[in-house]
N, C-alpha and C positions, 0 to 999 in steps of 0.2 A: 472676777474679770480677768484679775492678774495673774492668776495660776493658769488660765485658759492661756494668755497671750505668752507665759513661760512654756507651756507646752508645746505650741506652737513654734516657737521659736527652736525649741530642743530637736522637735522635729526637722526643721528646716535644716538646721545645723548637719545631723545625722545624713538627711537626703543628700546635700552637698558634697559631704565628704566622701559617701559611697558612690556619687556620681562622679565626681572628681577621682576618685581612686580607679573605678573601671574605666573611665576616660581615658586615663594614662596608660593603662594597662594596654587600653583596645589602639590608642595611639602607637605604642610603642609597637605591638604585633603587626599592626598596618605598616608602619614604617619600615620593621625589619622584611615584610614580606615584598615590600617595593625595591629593596635594596637587591634581595635573593630570586625576584623573578627574572624569568627568562625572556618571556612572551610581553610584546609592547601592551600588547591588551592587558594583561595581567598588571602590569606598572601602571595603566590608564584608572584600573579599576582602583588599586591601592590609593591612588592620589587622590580619586573621589572618596573613597572610605575616611581619609584624614580629614579631607574637608567637612565631611558630615560629622565626624567625632568631634572636631573643634567648634563646628556651628551649634552643636547639640550643648556641649559644656558650656559656652557662652550662654546659651540659652537657658540652662537650669541657674546659673549664677545671676542672670537678670531677671528670673522667676522668683529667686529668693529675695532680692531684693525690692521687687514690687511689693511682695506679699508683707515685708517689714515696714514698707510705706502706708499700704492699706492699714495694717493694724496699729499703725502708730494714728491714723487719723480717729480711729474709734475713743470717743471719750471716756474718760477713767469713771465716770458717773453713772454709766450707761450698765444695766443688769443684765 
């Protein structure tokens, strides 16, 4: 059971790191697009994407925390 917990912990860390890196890159691209966009509609869409990226990144962090909390509730004597 301990090896399964360790495997899940490792995959959570990998997923959080990957999503964090992709989220940071996407945030940077959307922010740069917002700065250079000429049309007001494009600026509005860039602002919406910035909100979606932030919300999604926070969601991944919360999901990882909840997964750790659920795994911690499993008794160590369970097979």
